[in-house]
All heavy atoms as an XYZ file, in Angstrom:
1029
protein
N     147.072     47.812    141.183
C     146.692     47.467    142.563
C     147.936     47.501    143.501
O     147.846     47.775    144.655
C     145.998     46.182    142.573
C     145.552     45.793    143.970
S     144.466     44.360    143.839
C     144.911     43.568    145.320
N     149.091     47.134    142.904
C     150.263     47.146    143.709
C     150.770     48.547    144.127
O     151.563     48.632    145.074
C     151.357     46.381    142.982
C     151.209     44.840    142.830
C     152.323     44.286    141.958
C     151.134     44.248    144.202
N     150.265     49.504    143.460
C     150.692     50.896    143.825
C     150.229     51.262    145.210
O     150.724     52.171    145.809
C     150.291     51.872    142.734
C     148.837     51.951    142.588
C     148.478     52.707    141.307
O     149.243     52.722    140.410
O     147.345     53.236    141.316
N     149.104     50.593    145.665
C     148.663     50.910    146.989
C     149.640     50.435    148.126
O     149.549     50.965    149.239
C     147.312     50.173    147.282
C     146.242     50.799    146.335
O     146.310     51.954    145.974
N     145.243     50.041    146.026
N     150.466     49.461    147.761
C     151.396     48.964    148.710
C     152.770     49.655    148.672
O     153.636     49.418    149.438
C     151.650     47.467    148.499
C     150.418     46.652    148.851
C     149.613     46.119    147.884
C     150.085     46.421    150.209
C     148.462     45.381    148.204
C     148.960     45.659    150.461
C     148.187     45.165    149.549
O     147.112     44.421    149.816
N     152.928     50.595    147.808
C     154.180     51.344    147.709
C     154.538     52.131    149.019
O     155.730     52.045    149.393
C     154.103     52.356    146.526
C     155.384     53.040    146.321
C     156.535     52.400    145.812
C     155.513     54.427    146.617
C     157.722     53.052    145.669
C     156.703     55.088    146.390
C     157.849     54.420    145.945
N     153.668     52.770    149.679
C     154.041     53.390    150.969
C     154.481     52.404    151.981
O     155.436     52.711    152.781
C     152.750     54.103    151.425
C     151.965     54.278    150.230
C     152.240     53.160    149.326
N     153.900     51.186    151.980
C     154.386     50.169    152.947
C     155.788     49.738    152.561
O     156.628     49.578    153.494
C     153.437     48.926    152.928
C     153.939     47.870    153.758
C     152.015     49.362    153.390
N     156.136     49.618    151.260
C     157.430     49.269    150.866
C     158.473     50.305    151.240
O     159.570     49.989    151.735
C     157.400     48.992    149.357
C     158.833     48.655    148.778
C     159.274     47.319    149.215
C     158.704     48.651    147.238
N     158.053     51.591    151.000
C     158.975     52.646    151.401
C     159.154     52.635    152.957
O     160.313     52.902    153.377
C     158.352     54.035    150.935
C     159.126     55.150    151.528
C     158.313     54.078    149.441
N     158.103     52.366    153.710
C     158.241     52.399    155.148
C     159.191     51.260    155.576
O     160.079     51.440    156.470
C     156.837     52.188    155.801
C     156.881     52.113    157.250
C     157.025     53.318    157.958
C     156.706     50.932    157.960
C     157.028     53.273    159.433
C     156.722     50.823    159.332
C     156.853     52.030    160.070
N     159.070     50.136    154.966
C     159.970     48.948    155.309
C     161.441     49.323    154.956
O     162.391     49.050    155.737
C     159.496     47.689    154.605
C     158.202     47.171    155.274
C     160.588     46.612    154.724
C     157.513     46.083    154.498
N     161.601     49.856    153.787
C     162.998     50.219    153.266
C     163.610     51.283    154.217
O     164.841     51.168    154.523
C     162.973     50.668    151.864
C     162.679     49.610    150.821
C     162.584     50.163    149.463
C     163.694     48.513    150.912
N     162.811     52.341    154.592
C     163.410     53.327    155.493
C     163.691     52.741    156.809
O     164.771     53.003    157.473
C     162.401     54.542    155.526
C     162.827     55.506    156.739
C     162.310     55.257    154.284
N     162.848     51.897    157.363
C     163.088     51.151    158.695
C     164.350     50.333    158.590
O     165.173     50.327    159.532
N     164.493     49.641    157.471
C     165.750     48.818    157.374
C     167.033     49.730    157.278
O     168.072     49.389    157.854
C     165.668     47.924    156.116
C     164.785     46.689    156.297
C     164.622     45.983    154.994
C     165.370     45.727    157.302
N     166.866     50.840    156.550
C     168.022     51.706    156.432
C     168.326     52.315    157.751
O     169.581     52.435    158.117
C     167.658     52.900    155.451
N     167.339     52.689    158.622
C     167.677     53.263    159.915
C     168.268     52.146    160.830
O     169.011     52.514    161.733
C     166.375     53.815    160.641
C     166.168     55.189    160.310
C     165.231     55.586    159.291
C     166.856     56.198    160.961
C     165.044     56.935    159.052
C     166.655     57.555    160.750
C     165.748     57.944    159.714
N     167.957     50.920    160.655
C     168.448     49.856    161.422
C     169.881     49.464    161.038
O     170.746     49.072    161.862
N     170.088     49.345    159.674
C     171.380     48.878    159.229
C     172.444     49.940    159.117
O     173.676     49.677    159.278
C     171.109     48.160    157.814
C     172.387     47.768    157.140
C     170.225     46.975    158.025
N     172.055     51.183    158.779
C     173.022     52.226    158.562
C     173.947     52.450    159.783
O     175.173     52.597    159.565
C     172.264     53.485    158.167
N     173.403     52.533    161.006
C     174.335     52.757    162.113
C     175.305     51.635    162.334
O     176.526     51.856    162.655
C     173.452     52.886    163.401
C     172.166     53.277    162.879
C     172.038     52.672    161.396
N     174.949     50.405    162.019
C     175.883     49.247    162.205
C     176.926     49.267    161.067
O     178.135     49.169    161.441
C     175.044     47.977    162.062
C     173.987     47.786    163.241
C     175.988     46.737    162.033
C     173.073     46.686    163.047
N     176.520     49.566    159.887
C     177.492     49.715    158.820
C     178.497     50.875    159.038
O     179.696     50.750    158.904
C     176.837     49.737    157.432
C     177.816     50.069    156.336
C     176.090     48.453    157.169
N     177.908     52.048    159.418
C     178.787     53.247    159.686
C     179.750     53.030    160.833
O     180.875     53.409    160.835
C     177.916     54.428    159.944
C     177.192     55.049    158.671
C     176.291     56.224    159.116
C     178.307     55.590    157.682
N     179.218     52.352    161.898
C     180.137     52.077    162.969
C     181.239     51.165    162.639
O     182.369     51.319    163.059
N     180.938     50.141    161.773
C     181.999     49.208    161.340
C     182.993     49.859    160.407
O     184.228     49.563    160.467
C     181.318     48.023    160.545
C     182.189     46.931    160.281
C     182.585     46.211    161.589
N     183.133     44.910    161.248
C     183.931     44.265    161.987
N     184.293     44.714    163.172
N     184.448     43.146    161.631
N     182.564     50.834    159.612
C     183.424     51.520    158.703
C     184.208     52.647    159.329
O     185.443     52.768    159.064
C     182.621     52.101    157.490
C     181.952     51.095    156.515
C     181.062     51.881    155.556
C     183.071     50.254    155.861
N     183.694     53.359    160.208
C     184.311     54.534    160.852
C     185.135     54.246    162.099
O     186.201     54.768    162.298
C     183.209     55.627    161.084
C     183.805     56.864    161.800
C     182.599     56.035    159.798
N     184.535     53.342    162.977
C     185.200     53.067    164.227
C     186.482     52.317    164.108
O     186.592     51.483    163.151
C     184.266     52.296    165.107
N     187.483     52.644    164.957
C     188.706     51.825    164.881
C     188.513     50.361    165.333
O     187.690     50.154    166.233
C     189.660     52.560    165.769
C     188.717     53.309    166.727
C     187.527     53.633    165.967
N     189.087     49.476    164.668
C     188.995     48.056    165.029
C     190.368     47.470    165.355
O     191.130     47.163    164.474
C     188.325     47.274    163.861
C     188.025     45.832    164.124
C     187.147     45.466    165.046
C     188.823     44.864    163.484
C     186.866     44.136    165.298
C     188.568     43.518    163.764
C     187.608     43.172    164.677
O     187.361     41.842    164.960
N     190.668     47.477    166.713
C     191.943     46.996    167.141
C     191.748     45.971    168.227
O     191.863     46.281    169.404
C     192.794     48.188    167.650
C     193.237     49.100    166.543
C     194.084     50.171    167.071
N     193.464     51.096    168.102
C     192.891     52.214    167.697
N     192.834     52.572    166.477
N     192.350     52.923    168.620
N     191.340     44.754    167.898
C     191.123     43.766    168.925
C     192.410     43.249    169.537
O     193.466     43.213    168.864
C     190.397     42.610    168.182
C     190.925     42.737    166.755
C     191.146     44.240    166.576
N     192.393     42.952    170.790
C     193.484     42.338    171.466
C     192.952     41.222    172.327
O     191.822     40.962    172.324
C     194.366     43.359    172.277
C     193.480     44.012    173.331
O     192.384     43.649    173.576
O     194.082     44.983    174.033
N     193.845     40.509    172.979
C     193.467     39.284    173.724
C     192.503     39.670    174.879
O     191.622     38.880    175.234
C     194.629     38.561    174.263
O     195.414     39.366    175.160
N     192.744     40.803    175.512
C     191.928     41.178    176.626
C     190.473     41.577    176.203
O     189.455     41.245    176.840
C     192.519     42.330    177.384
C     191.806     42.660    178.751
C     192.511     43.642    179.597
O     193.782     43.769    179.424
O     191.917     44.315    180.395
N     190.339     42.234    175.066
C     189.016     42.590    174.536
C     188.265     41.373    174.036
O     187.044     41.265    174.039
C     189.175     43.574    173.301
C     189.468     45.005    173.733
C     189.493     45.879    172.596
C     189.837     47.284    172.944
N     189.868     48.168    171.770
N     189.000     40.369    173.536
C     188.354     39.208    173.018
C     188.070     38.113    174.102
O     187.414     37.162    173.819
C     189.190     38.570    171.973
C     189.495     39.447    170.776
C     188.175     39.704    169.932
O     187.302     38.935    169.937
N     188.167     40.947    169.385
N     188.522     38.374    175.339
C     188.304     37.361    176.329
C     186.886     37.440    176.829
O     186.232     38.573    176.894
C     189.311     37.557    177.484
O     189.018     38.820    178.211
N     186.338     36.351    177.288
C     185.004     36.371    177.902
C     185.007     37.155    179.204
O     185.941     37.134    179.972
C     184.622     34.918    178.133
C     185.817     34.140    177.854
C     186.902     35.015    177.262
N     183.829     37.797    179.506
C     183.784     38.638    180.750
C     182.434     38.371    181.371
O     181.486     38.258    180.739
C     183.841     40.111    180.285
C     183.800     41.059    181.406
C     184.796     41.330    182.242
C     182.622     41.758    181.671
C     184.773     42.202    183.280
C     182.492     42.657    182.666
C     183.612     42.886    183.453
O     183.562     43.786    184.503
N     182.490     38.128    182.677
C     181.169     37.822    183.379
C     181.251     38.483    184.759
O     181.943     38.108    185.604
C     181.142     36.305    183.538
C     179.885     35.898    184.239
C     179.824     34.397    184.338
O     180.413     33.707    183.531
O     179.135     33.917    185.295
N     180.575     39.517    184.940
C     180.311     40.212    186.234
C     181.646     40.644    186.844
O     181.789     40.598    188.103
C     179.602     39.343    187.182
S     177.993     38.832    186.517
N     182.657     41.008    186.196
C     183.834     41.420    186.734
C     184.854     40.297    186.986
O     185.988     40.535    187.500
N     184.455     39.054    186.851
C     185.303     37.898    187.133
C     185.566     37.116    185.848
O     184.741     37.233    184.894
C     184.675     36.942    188.116
C     184.345     37.624    189.437
C     183.025     37.956    189.746
C     185.373     37.903    190.356
C     182.708     38.561    190.924
C     185.057     38.461    191.535
C     183.772     38.843    191.814
N     186.578     36.418    185.847
C     186.820     35.391    184.780
C     185.697     34.317    184.874
O     185.372     33.917    185.987
C     188.104     34.785    184.885
C     189.353     35.725    184.560
C     189.356     36.143    183.112
O     189.061     35.309    182.179
O     189.581     37.375    182.865
N     185.189     33.895    183.781
C     184.138     32.830    183.878
C     184.727     31.608    184.535
O     185.792     31.150    184.128
C     183.741     32.669    182.431
C     184.713     33.317    181.580
C     185.435     34.303    182.379
N     183.943     31.039    185.424
C     184.509     29.858    186.114
C     183.701     28.647    185.826
O     184.022     27.562    186.372
C     184.528     30.116    187.661
C     183.224     30.692    188.182
C     182.231     29.867    188.576
C     183.040     32.054    188.348
C     181.059     30.352    189.056
C     181.874     32.589    188.868
C     180.924     31.737    189.195
N     182.675     28.709    185.042
C     181.889     27.545    184.679
C     181.597     27.634    183.206
O     181.732     28.608    182.522
C     180.605     27.390    185.469
C     180.812     27.064    186.914
C     179.540     26.765    187.685
O     178.587     26.289    186.997
O     179.426     27.025    188.846
N     180.966     26.564    182.725
C     180.544     26.527    181.334
C     179.323     27.453    181.094
O     178.467     27.648    181.969
C     180.107     25.078    180.881
C     179.754     24.980    179.457
O     180.234     25.742    178.661
O     178.966     24.035    179.098
N     179.285     28.159    180.023
C     178.185     29.136    179.734
C     176.832     28.422    179.559
O     175.816     29.039    179.655
C     178.560     29.871    178.483
N     176.912     27.106    179.269
C     175.685     26.332    179.069
C     175.206     25.634    180.302
O     174.486     24.668    180.266
C     175.879     25.382    177.942
C     176.117     25.995    176.648
C     176.498     25.084    175.514
N     176.798     25.762    174.306
C     178.045     26.315    174.074
N     178.978     26.196    174.894
N     178.266     26.907    172.868
N     175.654     26.117    181.466
C     175.135     25.445    182.736
C     173.678     25.691    182.973
O     173.148     26.679    182.445
C     175.989     25.959    183.892
C     175.744     27.358    184.268
S     176.694     27.863    185.736
C     175.653     29.129    186.357
N     173.109     24.836    183.687
C     171.631     24.972    183.942
C     171.418     25.905    185.086
O     172.158     25.820    186.136
C     171.046     23.648    184.307
C     171.021     22.688    183.030
C     170.362     21.369    183.461
C     170.286     20.437    182.272
N     169.633     19.202    182.479
N     170.403     26.793    184.959
C     170.043     27.703    186.027
C     168.991     27.021    186.887
O     168.263     26.216    186.430
C     169.453     28.967    185.405
C     170.506     29.900    184.868
C     170.783     29.993    183.572
C     171.218     30.773    185.678
C     171.783     30.818    183.057
C     172.173     31.583    185.222
C     172.478     31.641    183.850
N     168.924     27.437    188.109
C     167.914     26.956    188.945
C     166.540     27.500    188.499
O     166.448     28.658    188.069
C     168.218     27.458    190.401
C     167.343     26.821    191.455
O     166.572     25.923    191.094
O     167.396     27.216    192.634
N     165.518     26.670    188.603
C     164.221     27.030    188.104
C     163.553     28.151    188.848
O     162.802     28.938    188.366
C     163.288     25.790    188.082
C     162.878     25.414    189.548
C     162.087     26.002    187.249
N     164.062     28.392    190.090
C     163.589     29.509    190.932
C     163.956     30.819    190.335
O     163.190     31.816    190.465
C     164.178     29.418    192.323
C     163.454     28.238    193.089
C     164.061     28.146    194.489
N     165.538     27.754    194.308
C     166.366     27.633    195.281
N     165.942     27.888    196.516
N     167.578     27.305    195.120
N     165.039     30.942    189.572
C     165.424     32.131    188.910
C     164.353     32.458    187.882
O     163.945     33.674    187.825
C     166.810     31.997    188.277
C     167.147     33.164    187.392
C     167.579     34.324    187.930
C     167.004     33.034    185.989
C     168.000     35.405    187.100
C     167.328     34.134    185.181
C     167.847     35.220    185.743
O     168.156     36.287    184.934
N     163.968     31.552    187.047
C     163.005     31.767    186.035
C     161.613     32.074    186.674
O     160.855     32.940    186.264
C     162.776     30.620    185.100
C     164.126     30.346    184.383
C     164.864     29.223    184.601
C     164.504     31.210    183.381
C     165.999     28.981    183.994
C     165.659     30.964    182.667
C     166.418     29.809    182.986
O     167.547     29.576    182.305
N     161.308     31.396    187.799
C     159.989     31.627    188.445
C     159.943     33.071    189.033
O     158.936     33.799    188.935
C     159.826     30.664    189.611
C     158.601     30.791    190.476
C     157.394     30.505    189.610
C     158.644     29.805    191.588
N     161.041     33.488    189.678
C     161.120     34.884    190.154
C     160.979     35.890    189.059
O     160.322     36.848    189.240
C     162.366     35.064    190.964
C     162.457     36.262    191.875
C     161.395     36.127    193.005
C     163.856     36.359    192.467
N     161.650     35.678    187.899
C     161.583     36.557    186.821
C     160.143     36.614    186.245
O     159.633     37.802    185.919
C     162.543     36.157    185.705
N     159.482     35.511    186.127
C     158.099     35.482    185.695
C     157.156     36.216    186.659
O     156.243     37.009    186.263
C     157.659     34.105    185.419
C     158.329     33.483    184.157
C     156.169     33.945    185.168
C     158.147     32.079    183.925
N     157.399     35.999    187.897
C     156.561     36.674    188.902
C     156.768     38.169    188.858
O     155.867     38.985    189.031
C     156.840     36.104    190.286
C     156.339     34.796    190.602
C     156.880     34.220    192.004
C     154.829     34.676    190.521
N     158.054     38.618    188.711
C     158.316     40.010    188.566
C     157.578     40.634    187.449
O     156.870     41.674    187.512
C     159.805     40.274    188.443
C     160.112     41.734    188.145
C     160.014     42.714    189.075
C     160.420     42.122    186.819
C     160.291     44.021    188.857
C     160.720     43.438    186.550
C     160.609     44.365    187.581
N     157.620     39.946    186.229
C     156.890     40.447    185.083
C     155.405     40.490    185.296
O     154.746     41.444    184.981
C     157.294     39.613    183.792
C     158.735     39.857    183.491
C     156.351     39.981    182.693
C     159.268     38.988    182.440
N     154.933     39.431    185.901
C     153.461     39.404    186.153
C     152.992     40.481    187.111
O     152.014     41.248    186.686
C     153.163     37.998    186.821
C     151.682     37.730    187.110
C     150.883     37.601    185.907
C     151.530     36.604    188.092
N     153.599     40.646    188.152
C     153.238     41.712    189.170
C     153.525     43.099    188.605
O     152.769     44.039    188.777
C     153.848     41.514    190.486
C     153.195     40.414    191.279
C     153.919     39.239    191.529
C     151.939     40.489    191.692
C     153.344     38.227    192.259
C     151.305     39.505    192.441
C     152.050     38.338    192.764
N     154.543     43.257    187.831
C     154.903     44.525    187.204
C     153.818     44.909    186.185
O     153.392     46.070    186.147
C     156.253     44.437    186.462
C     156.744     45.810    186.016
O     156.582     46.747    186.818
O     157.235     45.859    184.929
N     153.383     43.971    185.404
C     152.256     44.227    184.383
C     150.954     44.563    185.054
O     150.207     45.366    184.640
C     152.103     43.093    183.399
C     153.201     42.906    182.404
C     152.979     41.699    181.582
C     153.333     44.128    181.529
N     150.664     43.858    186.220
C     149.463     44.119    186.895
C     149.490     45.556    187.471
O     148.465     46.240    187.519
C     149.193     43.046    187.992
C     148.803     41.758    187.384
C     148.499     40.721    188.449
O     148.620     41.000    189.610
O     148.046     39.630    188.038
N     150.580     45.912    187.974
C     150.753     47.327    188.538
C     150.543     48.317    187.382
O     150.050     49.435    187.617
C     152.095     47.487    189.267
C     152.039     46.627    190.508
C     152.317     48.933    189.674
C     151.009     46.890    191.515
N     150.968     47.973    186.193
C     150.801     48.884    185.094
C     149.313     49.181    184.744
O     149.013     50.213    184.232
C     151.544     48.260    183.851
N     148.454     48.258    185.130
C     147.024     48.516    184.994
C     146.487     49.580    185.947
O     145.360     50.045    185.766
C     146.249     47.239    185.161
C     146.390     46.291    184.025
C     146.865     45.016    184.255
C     145.987     46.686    182.779
C     146.928     44.078    183.213
C     146.124     45.743    181.752
C     146.559     44.459    181.934
N     147.271     50.040    186.909
C     146.855     51.093    187.772
C     146.932     52.517    187.014
O     146.178     53.392    187.416
C     147.682     51.191    188.989
C     147.559     50.013    190.042
C     148.581     50.132    191.137
C     146.193     49.967    190.628
N     147.842     52.595    186.078
C     147.983     53.935    185.430
C     146.751     54.426    184.675
O     146.440     55.574    184.784
C     149.201     53.796    184.498
C     150.518     53.857    185.279
C     151.286     52.693    185.280
C     150.952     54.880    185.994
C     152.493     52.630    186.005
C     152.108     54.854    186.757
C     152.926     53.671    186.728
N     146.088     53.583    183.893
C     144.865     54.105    183.258
C     143.799     54.533    184.263
O     143.145     55.488    184.041
C     144.374     52.920    182.375
C     145.548     52.080    182.202
C     146.420     52.265    183.426
N     143.686     53.741    185.395
C     142.754     54.144    186.407
C     143.139     55.427    187.030
O     142.313     56.344    187.294
C     142.662     53.028    187.483
C     141.639     53.293    188.520
C     140.372     53.100    188.499
C     141.971     53.792    189.828
N     139.792     53.474    189.697
C     140.706     53.928    190.516
C     143.116     54.195    190.525
C     140.689     54.343    191.794
C     142.980     54.614    191.806
C     141.749     54.682    192.425
N     144.419     55.680    187.239
C     144.907     56.897    187.887
C     144.716     58.132    186.970
O     144.501     59.234    187.405
C     146.358     56.818    188.229
N     144.734     57.894    185.625
C     144.546     59.034    184.693
C     143.127     59.523    184.655
O     142.884     60.696    184.436
C     144.988     58.629    183.283
O     144.235     57.506    182.863
C     146.480     58.336    183.237
N     142.166     58.659    184.996
C     140.749     59.100    185.033
C     140.229     59.233    186.473
O     139.014     59.362    186.649
C     139.822     58.070    184.209
C     139.959     56.723    184.802
C     140.265     58.065    182.772
C     138.856     55.799    184.275
N     141.096     59.319    187.414
C     140.707     59.439    188.803
C     139.818     60.661    189.045
O     138.902     60.567    189.760
C     141.922     59.350    189.748
C     141.636     59.269    191.222
C     140.725     58.117    191.525
C     142.872     59.289    192.032
N     140.244     61.769    188.499
C     139.490     62.992    188.684
C     138.078     62.950    188.095
O     137.127     63.387    188.656
C     140.234     64.202    188.118
C     141.365     64.542    188.983
C     142.013     65.810    188.486
N     143.273     66.029    189.241
C     144.038     67.064    189.162
N     143.642     68.102    188.387
N     145.083     67.213    189.854
N     138.007     62.263    186.958
C     136.607     62.086    186.332
C     135.769     61.166    187.250
O     134.613     61.416    187.396
C     136.735     61.477    184.948
C     137.424     62.402    183.936
C     137.672     61.676    182.669
O     136.917     60.726    182.297
O     138.597     62.072    181.922
N     136.399     60.124    187.771
C     135.664     59.201    188.668
C     135.253     59.899    189.883
O     134.089     59.795    190.358
C     136.514     57.961    188.954
C     136.704     57.077    187.737
C     135.875     57.123    190.078
C     137.635     55.994    187.917
N     136.112     60.713    190.511
C     135.807     61.385    191.721
C     134.767     62.520    191.513
O     133.966     62.862    192.409
C     137.075     62.048    192.366
N     134.731     63.080    190.328
C     133.773     64.137    190.010
C     132.387     63.671    189.735
O     131.418     64.409    189.900
N     132.212     62.465    189.323
C     130.901     61.894    188.927
C     130.361     61.051    190.177
O     131.034     60.084    190.593
C     131.037     61.059    187.775
C     129.727     60.630    187.190
O     128.634     61.010    187.759
O     129.688     59.841    186.190
N     129.239     61.497    190.678
C     128.699     60.811    191.850
C     128.370     59.366    191.587
O     128.531     58.455    192.461
C     127.423     61.565    192.289
C     126.877     61.089    193.627
C     127.769     61.389    194.787
O     128.454     62.435    194.793
O     127.844     60.568    195.724
N     127.917     59.041    190.372
C     127.512     57.605    190.055
C     128.752     56.773    189.878
O     128.698     55.569    190.263
C     126.694     57.638    188.691
N     129.889     57.316    189.522
C     131.035     56.486    189.271
C     131.941     56.464    190.452
O     132.901     55.627    190.525
C     131.852     57.008    188.079
C     131.312     56.791    186.730
C     132.212     57.404    185.675
C     131.175     55.314    186.401
N     131.726     57.281    191.453
C     132.622     57.407    192.556
C     132.780     56.074    193.323
O     133.866     55.550    193.509
C     132.166     58.519    193.558
C     133.205     58.737    194.620
C     132.815     59.887    195.503
N     132.773     61.136    194.611
C     132.173     62.289    195.008
N     131.555     62.358    196.142
N     132.227     63.305    194.220
N     131.664     55.500    193.809
C     131.752     54.218    194.545
C     132.102     53.026    193.603
O     132.887     52.163    194.010
C     130.353     53.937    195.173
C     130.149     54.678    196.445
C     128.735     54.394    196.957
C     131.126     54.309    197.546
N     131.645     53.096    192.377
C     132.016     52.003    191.398
C     133.526     52.035    191.214
O     134.156     51.003    191.263
C     131.269     52.123    190.107
C     131.674     51.239    189.073
C     131.359     49.816    189.180
C     132.519     51.584    188.039
C     131.747     48.943    188.261
C     132.956     50.665    187.078
C     132.523     49.351    187.196
N     134.112     53.193    190.952
C     135.575     53.283    190.721
C     136.339     52.826    191.910
O     137.390     52.164    191.738
N     135.841     53.207    193.130
C     136.565     52.854    194.334
C     136.574     51.304    194.552
O     137.580     50.699    194.764
C     135.989     53.531    195.528
C     136.541     53.100    196.841
C     137.784     53.432    197.212
C     135.787     52.264    197.738
C     138.365     53.046    198.431
C     136.421     51.812    198.933
C     137.630     52.210    199.330
N     135.417     50.736    194.428
C     135.361     49.280    194.626
C     135.932     48.458    193.549
O     136.443     47.378    193.776
C     133.829     48.918    194.829
C     133.313     49.278    196.172
C     132.258     50.141    196.334
C     133.835     48.763    197.390
C     131.788     50.524    197.552
C     133.424     49.121    198.544
C     132.379     49.977    198.718
N     135.903     49.072    192.370
C     136.572     48.314    191.248
C     138.075     48.236    191.480
O     138.630     47.176    191.336
C     136.362     49.138    189.896
C     137.070     48.586    188.765
C     136.954     49.543    187.567
O     136.833     50.787    187.713
O     137.043     49.063    186.392
N     138.710     49.327    191.936
C     140.114     49.295    192.244
C     140.369     48.480    193.506
O     141.410     47.797    193.622
C     140.672     50.703    192.325
C     142.146     50.727    192.351
S     143.007     49.805    191.155
C     142.505     50.435    189.690
N     139.538     48.515    194.449
C     139.594     47.772    195.692
C     139.590     46.249    195.359
O     140.464     45.516    195.871
C     138.482     48.148    196.665
C     138.679     47.548    198.018
C     139.571     48.068    198.872
C     137.906     46.432    198.414
C     139.737     47.539    200.156
C     138.100     45.892    199.677
C     138.935     46.422    200.537
N     138.796     45.850    194.501
C     138.682     44.396    194.080
C     140.040     44.022    193.299
O     140.553     43.009    193.557
C     137.462     44.138    193.224
C     137.576     42.786    192.542
C     136.194     44.229    194.049
N     140.383     44.977    192.460
C     141.657     44.622    191.667
C     142.835     44.550    192.588
O     143.648     43.533    192.472
C     141.839     45.788    190.624
C     143.158     45.615    189.864
C     143.267     44.641    188.901
C     144.264     46.406    190.108
C     144.424     44.514    188.173
C     145.402     46.253    189.436
C     145.489     45.261    188.439
N     143.011     45.476    193.486
C     144.151     45.344    194.368
C     144.008     44.180    195.355
O     144.956     43.573    195.776
C     144.268     46.704    195.191
C     144.716     47.888    194.414
C     144.760     49.116    195.269
C     146.077     47.629    193.808
N     142.736     43.813    195.670
C     142.562     42.659    196.548
C     142.981     41.381    195.808
O     143.604     40.512    196.453
N     142.637     41.256    194.592
C     143.066     40.049    193.781
C     144.586     40.055    193.689
O     145.182     39.009    193.852
C     142.422     40.094    192.387
C     140.904     39.822    192.530
C     143.068     39.054    191.496
C     140.157     40.010    191.269
N     145.162     41.131    193.482
C     146.708     41.300    193.420
C     147.303     40.918    194.706
O     148.223     40.209    194.735
C     147.060     42.702    192.971
C     148.512     43.017    192.698
C     149.012     42.161    191.509
C     148.724     44.483    192.437
N     146.626     41.371    195.786
C     147.212     41.066    197.139
C     147.048     39.529    197.502
O     147.952     38.937    198.012
C     146.526     41.868    198.262
C     146.967     41.655    199.661
C     148.372     42.091    199.809
C     146.058     42.401    200.614
N     145.905     38.942    197.069
C     145.683     37.499    197.276
C     146.776     36.767    196.489
O     147.382     35.748    197.016
C     144.292     37.090    196.919
C     144.216     35.590    196.788
C     143.363     37.594    197.953
N     147.011     37.145    195.210
C     148.091     36.428    194.472
C     149.439     36.600    195.078
O     150.197     35.726    195.084
N     149.744     37.788    195.627
C     150.982     38.031    196.268
C     151.186     37.145    197.483
O     152.212     36.525    197.705
C     151.231     39.487    196.606
C     152.550     39.853    197.171
C     153.707     39.842    196.427
C     152.600     40.096    198.586
C     154.891     40.099    196.984
C     153.831     40.381    199.116
C     154.966     40.416    198.401
O     156.162     40.651    198.890
N     150.182     37.118    198.289
C     150.201     36.299    199.506
C     150.357     34.804    199.206
O     151.159     34.093    199.813
C     148.976     36.585    200.430
C     149.128     37.997    200.961
C     148.856     35.553    201.496
C     147.811     38.369    201.680
N     149.641     34.365    198.169
C     149.692     32.971    197.740
C     151.168     32.645    197.265
O     151.660     31.564    197.623
C     148.724     32.712    196.654
C     148.707     31.289    196.148
C     148.168     30.205    196.804
C     149.295     30.753    194.987
N     148.373     29.049    196.111
C     149.091     29.382    194.924
C     150.019     31.315    193.930
C     149.509     28.617    193.922
C     150.448     30.570    192.856
C     150.172     29.153    192.902
N     151.740     33.541    196.470
C     153.100     33.242    196.046
C     154.094     33.322    197.166
O     155.037     32.492    197.278
C     153.495     34.346    195.008
C     154.921     34.411    194.712
C     152.804     34.110    193.675
N     153.818     34.165    198.116
C     154.707     34.239    199.346
C     154.568     32.939    200.162
O     155.597     32.456    200.617
C     154.266     35.509    200.119
C     155.212     35.845    201.265
C     156.350     35.251    201.600
C     155.029     36.896    202.178
N     156.994     35.873    202.700
C     156.106     36.927    203.021
C     154.059     37.888    202.336
C     156.251     37.864    204.075
C     154.228     38.796    203.350
C     155.291     38.759    204.175
N     153.362     32.437    200.374
C     153.123     31.302    201.181
C     153.713     30.045    200.538
O     154.233     29.101    201.134
C     151.661     31.047    201.359
C     151.016     32.104    202.358
C     151.556     31.903    203.730
C     150.780     32.931    204.647
N     151.298     32.842    205.980
N     153.682     30.033    199.143
C     154.311     28.906    198.472
C     155.841     28.858    198.490
O     156.437     27.865    198.125
C     153.861     28.937    197.002
C     152.472     28.500    196.702
C     152.285     27.056    196.959
C     150.972     26.563    196.545
N     150.755     25.142    196.676
N     156.430     29.946    198.894
C     157.829     30.065    199.026
C     158.569     30.433    197.789
O     159.783     30.296    197.637
N     157.787     31.018    196.791
C     158.456     31.357    195.528
C     159.391     32.541    195.702
O     160.250     32.764    194.837
C     157.350     31.694    194.524
N     159.179     33.320    196.732
C     160.058     34.486    196.967
C     161.283     34.231    197.804
O     162.084     35.144    198.014
C     159.217     35.679    197.524
C     158.019     36.112    196.686
C     157.232     37.166    197.414
C     158.451     36.618    195.365
N     161.381     33.019    198.312
C     162.505     32.666    199.047
C     163.769     32.373    198.207
O     163.603     31.803    197.154
C     162.159     31.342    199.889
C     161.034     31.474    200.845
C     161.332     32.312    202.026
O     162.427     32.267    202.505
O     160.374     33.032    202.474
N     164.922     32.790    198.609
C     166.032     32.654    197.878
C     167.210     32.154    198.791
O     167.456     32.771    199.771
C     166.480     33.837    197.150
C     167.461     33.546    196.015
C     168.822     33.568    196.088
C     167.165     33.104    194.716
N     169.308     33.221    194.907
C     168.393     32.951    194.017
C     165.944     32.857    194.053
C     168.414     32.525    192.723
C     166.004     32.441    192.679
C     167.223     32.309    192.143
N     167.799     31.047    198.514
C     168.853     30.491    199.390
C     170.196     30.962    198.971
O     170.590     31.042    197.815
C     168.784     28.941    199.332
C     167.515     28.443    199.983
C     167.332     26.968    199.758
O     168.304     26.360    199.310
O     166.328     26.486    200.203
């Protein structure tokens, strides 16, 4: 019965080999000559001026989550766009497809306006 899992084991081993081999080869082949400048911390072109464990403003996280949320919602437009010709060619689906996307974009617009009114997009 375990012979049925042999392809899975081979797949895992090949995946690990593809992940580990470049790291090991890079460590073996690449020159390793560290100096003080290479080992120093680097932050946006400046020397770090605060502790790395400082707290970020919660608005940064809120803006990042909003970006991901709206970006994912826009990604739902792509499947609709791929079948747009089929929708436009079928008389029964034409109005349904139009109003379906109209409702989706309306919900997206309402969410965007709500976030804008709450001041989540404001940055000081």
